[in-house]
N, C-alpha and C positions, 0 to 999 in steps of 0.2 A: 164564506168569502161574505164582507160586507160592498155593496155597491152603490155610490152615493146617487142620489137622485139629479139625475139634469133638469135644472128647468130654466123652459123656454125664457129668452129674452121677454120685456113685456113691453107695450108699445114707451114711447119717452111723453112725457105727463104733460098733456093741454094739446098733443099735436096730433096723435092719431095714429102715427107712425113709428114704428119698429127703427132701433137704434143700430147702427155698423157696430161687426166690434169691436172694431179702432174707436169708435165713438165712446160705446160701451166700457171701454177699456179705459179713456181717460177721465170720463166721471167718476171710477170707480176710484184712480189714484187721486184725482181732488179730493175726492169724498174721505178720502183711509190718511191724507194728510192733514185734514182738518181732526179727526179723530184721533190720530199718532197727539198731534198738536195740542190740542184740548185733554187731552191725560196728562200729556209729556211723558210716558212711561210706554214702551214696546210691549211690554209682557202687560201690562194694566190695563191694555187695550183691545177689546176683541172680534171678532170677524162679526158678532151679532149688531154689536155697537157700529160699524163700520158700512154696513149694510145698513140697516138705518139711516147713516148721515146719507147714504148715496138712494136710500126711495125704494129698494131691490131685494131679494131674498139672498139670503148663503151662497145658496148652489150656484148663484149663477157668479157670484166671486170666486168661486172653485174653478169655475169654465174659463177662466184668463189666470187665475193665479195658483201657485201649486199650495200656498201654503200662507200662513199673516205672515212668515218671515220675510217670502218671496215678492209680498206685499208692499211692507216694510222698506223694503231695499230698490224696488223701483218706483216706491213713492216717492221718498226721502234723500237715501242715500245717493243712487244714482245723481237726481237732478241737482244735488246739492256739492257734488265732487265736479260735474259739468259745469255749475254757476262758480265756485268758488277758484276754477282753473281761468276761466275766463276773467274774472273780475279781478286774482292775482298778476294776470298778466298785463294788467295796466300800472302795475308797479313797474313794470318795465317800462314805460312810456314815461318815465320821469328820466328824460336823456340827461344825466348831470353832465355828460361834457357839455351840452349848451352853456349861455349866459345870456346875460343882461334881460332884456325884455321878451326875449323867444322864450329864456326858461323860466320866467315867471308867469306868464299866460299859458304855458302847459302843465305847469305846477298848481295851477287854480284850476284846469279844464278833470287834471288829473285827484286832486282830492272830491272834488263834487261827485265824479265819479265812481269814487270807492265810498263814499258816504253812501251813497243813494245805492249803489249794487248791496252793500251789504245789510242798507236798511230790510231791505225785500227775504234778504236771508235770516232775517234774528231767529225767526220761529224754528225755521228746518237744523241750522246751525245749532241753535241750543238744542232740540232734540236729540240729534248726531253729534252733534262733540260732548257733550254732556252731559247723552242720557247711558245707555246700557252700555256696558263696557267692549260688551261683544262688538258694537259698531264701530264704537269714538274712537279704539285705539289704535286698531288699522288706517278708519279714514283719516288720525292725526298723521300717522306714522307713515305711511301710502301715500295718501291723498296731499295735505294741508302744507305740510313738512317739509318736503321735494319739491312743492309749488313755491315756496318762500325760499328756498335754498336757489332754484334758478334765476331768481331777480338778482339772489346776492351777488353772482357771478356776473349777470347784467353790467349792474351795479359798475362792479369792482371793473371791468373791463374798458366801460366809458370814463373812469377816471381817470386809467393807468394812459388811456390813449390821450391826454392832454397833461399827464401831470409825472409820467413814468414812475407813478408809485402805485400802490396799492388803498383802496378806500381805506381810512384808520378805523372806520367804524362799523364793523363787519352784522352788528344786530343792530342795523340802522332799517333790515326791509320787514324784521320781526315789530320791530317798536311802531312805524307807521302802519302796518295792518292790524295792531292793535289798539291804537290810538285811530284809526278810522271806525274798526268794531265797538268800541263805547261809546262813540259819536252816534255809529249807526242803531245803536241801543236806546240810546238819549232821544234820537229821531221818533222812534218806535215806540217806544213809553213814557217820555216826558207828556206832562201837562202842556205847554205851550213850548216847544223845541226852534232853535232858532233856524233860520235855511239852511237848505244843505250850501248853499251860494256864499252869506254870510260866513259859514264854517270853514268853506276852502277857503275864501282870500284870509281868513286870519291865521292857519293852518302854512297857508304856501307864505303868509310873510312871515311868522316864525320859523318856517325851515330857512328862507334865505339869509334870515339875522345868524344860521347858530351853523349853515352851509357854509356862506359865502366866506366866513374868514379863514374856513378848513381848505378852500383851493385858494385862497389867495397866497396861504404860505404854501401851501406845497408848491403854486407855481415860482413863489421868490423863491426856493430852494434850488428848483430846477432851472432859473434863471442866472440864480449864480453858481451852481455849478459847470455850467455850459462857458463862460469864459475861460474858467479853471482848467477845464480840460483842453481848450484851445489852446490856451497859454502854456500850456503843459508840452506841447510837441515840441511849438521853437526851444523851449529853455532846452530840452534833450537832447537837438539837433547840437546846440551851442555848445555844449558839457562836450559834446563829443567832436566838436571839430575843436575846441583848446586843447583835450586831449591827443590829439591826430597832429596838431600844432608841437602841443610838447615835447611827444615822440621826433620828430622830424631833426628838432632845434637840439634832443640830446645825440640824436647820430651823427649830425654834422659835425657835433663838439667832441667825439671818439669814444662817448659813454656809454655804454652798453645798454645801461638802465637808465629809466626816469625817473626813479626813486632816490628817497631824499640822502640817503645811505650813499650811491652812488655818486653823485652832484655834488658830495658833501665839503665841508670844510679841510678836513683832512687829506683829503685826497688831492686838492687843490695846494694844499699846506707844503705837502710834501716834493709836489714839484718847484715848487717856490722855492722852497730851503735848497733844494739840488744846485737850482739858476743862479743863485747868490754866492756859493760856494764856490761854484767856478768860477767867476767873476773875481773873489779875492786872488784866487791863484793864479790869474792871469796877472792882477797887479802887482803880485809879487816878485813876480817870472821877469817884467819889462825894469821894476826898480834893480833887479841886483846885477842886468845888463849896463846898465847907467853910470852905476856907483863902481866898476870894473873900466871904464870908458870915459876918463876926463876930457879927452878933447872932444867927446860927442857933447860932453856938458857946455863947451864955453862959444 
C-alpha cells in the first residue's frame, strides 16, 4: 500500500505565521485558477504547476483536494456557476412592463452591470464553457441554459401583464446574453475598449428603438380588441330582444312560428281569397231579391 506523505503547511511568505486551513485552501484555489487559465486545458495542467504557482508543495494540495479534477471543479466550475446565476438574474431586472424614463434608466444600468459582470468572468467562462467537454456540456445544459430559460419566462410574464399577449421574441434573452458576452470580451481583450457606461447607453438606446414598436403594436391591438368586446355584448342583447318581440307578434297574429313559411304570402293570400268569394255570394243574393220585388225598387 502506498501512503502519501503529508507535508505540514509552511509559514506564509514574509509573515512568519502559518496560514489556517481555510486561507491555505483559498490560496491554492486562486493559484489553480491562474494555472488552468494560462494553459487553457484542464488535462494539460499538472498538480506540480499549480503547486509552483501557489509556492507550496504538491503534498499540501492533496491535503485540501482529492485530486486535480476536484480542484478544477472548486476553482473554476463552482464559482462560475454561482457568478453566472447572479449575472443572469440581472436579465430579469429588465422589467419590460415598465415604460418611459423609468425603463430607460433601468435599461442602462442593466447593460452596464451585465457587461462588467461577464468581463470579469471571461477567462473562467472560456475555460469551462469552451474547454473539456466533460465539464462544458453539463455546465451549459444544467447551469447556463436553465438560467436563461428562467429569464425568458420572467420577460414573457411581464409583457403579458400589460398586453395580454406572449412576448413575440422568445430568443431575446439569449440574444441579450450573447451581445453582453461579446462586449465583455472586447472590454477584456481590446487595446482601447469603450467604457461600459458608453456601451450600456448605446445598447439601451438600440433596444428601445426595437422594443418600442413591439410594445406599441401589442397595446394597439389590445386597445382595439377591448371596444369590440364591449360592443359585442349590447349587440347580442339587442338581437335577442328583437327575436322575442318577433315571437310575441307572431303569437298575437295567430301564427305558430316566426318563420318565413308560416307568415308567407300563400297563407295570407288564401284567407283573403276566401273572404272575397263570400262577399260575392252575398251581393248576388241581394240582387235576386230586388229583381223579384218591383215595389221595393220604386
